[in-house]
C-alpha positions, -999 to +999 in steps of 0.1 A: +489-108-099+465-101-074+473-074-049+479-080-012+491-065+018+528-064+027+526-084+055+509-112+037+537-107+012+561-114+038+548-143+056+543-157+019+580-152+012+590-164+044+572-193+041+587-202+004+621-191+020+618-221+044+607-246+020+636-237-005+661-237+023+645-270+036+652-282+006+685-273-010+702-255+019+708-222+026+735-210+008+725-224-025+692-206-022+687-174-039+663-145-037+651-155-074+647-194-065+629-180-037+605-160-058+601-193-077+588-209-053+561-182-040+552-177-076+558-141-075+584-115-090+619-105-083+605-064-074+581-083-051+608-097-032+626-066-032+597-048-016+590-067+010+626-072+018+652-049+021+682-071+023+692-111+027+698-101+065+659-093+069+646-126+050+668-149+074+658-127+106+620-132+093+629-168+087+641-177+121+617-156+138+588-176+122+603-212+125+608-207+163+578-185+168+559-216+153+573-247+177+573-217+204+535-213+203+530-253+203+551-253+233+528-223+249+492-241+243+510-275+262+522-253+289+490-257+311+490-265+342+483-303+349+484-326+381+518-321+389+548-294+383+566-328+364+534-335+345+532-301+331+572-295+322+569-331+308+539-321+283+561-288+274+591-309+261+568-335+247+552-306+223+586-293+214+600-328+207+568-336+190+575-308+171+613-314+158+602-353+149+576-342+129+595-313+114+633-325+111+642-308+082+633-270+093+646-279+129+681-289+109+673-255+086+676-234+120+714-248+125+725-242+091+710-206+096+732-201+125+765-212+108+760-193+081+748-164+100+782-165+118+807-168+087+787-144+066+803-108+073+775-086+091+753-112+095+765-120+129+739-105+149+709-131+136+729-154+152+731-139+184+696-129+181+681-166+172+698-178+207+686-150+226+653-159+215+658-193+227+668-184+258+644-154+263+616-180+255+624-207+279+624-177+306+588-162+292+573-197+298+592-203+331+573-172+347+540-181+331+540-213+347+557-198+382+527-176+382+499-201+373+516-228+392+526-204+424+560-223+430+592-206+438+622-215+418+654-220+438+676-204+405+678-174+388+650-175+356+676-160+336+700-191+343+676-218+343+661-204+306+697-203+295+702-244+306+671-254+291+678-237+258+715-251+258+701-287+268+669-283+242+695-274+214+721-299+222+695-329+223+678-317+190+708-321+171+720-351+187+685-365+174+696-354+138+725-368+139+717-403+152+677-407+147+675-417+184+644-412+197+643-431+226+675-419+239+660-386+238+627-392+258+648-404+287+668-373+284+639-352+286+624-370+317+655-371+335+656-329+326+622-326+338+633-342+373+660-319+372+640-283+369+615-299+391+643-303+421+649-266+412+618-255+423+601-249+460+563-254+456+534-238+478+535-253+510+498-271+517+479-253+538+476-265+580+445-284+591 
């Protein structure tokens, strides 16, 4: 077996775990099945991860980082704030539509972590990541478009995290893309109403 840097091995095993868990479910996915998926030995797995907790945290981070990158690339100043915000929501939603299995896996990981003694902090960290990501995006957008937010960043970040989380689960259950688009349009308008944009200079 070719030698590979440990960081690359961890990435390889994390991606294998995502595929296996998406296909088979978290409870039925074992370290042995992940190794088979990745084509490595158990000793390689234990060299890269010292516990199942560490693997699950890596899986959560990888899935979240993937769609965060997509949204960040979409959040660039456009003609209006509404257009900019809606583009960010659409980028996220395109990711949900393209990879529903991965998003379903995030809910399964949350439930698993909450029910497994000693894993609860992983579920908390997962949702803290959602909140922190929205806070970062809001602040990034505020700097680039020079607007003033009428509510605390943390409050809006929690609201948006809860909204997208609930809407995603609703879509996974009902499969209704049209209703999701309508909700995202409404939330975009709501967000725009929580912002005071800079006044145009007087002539």
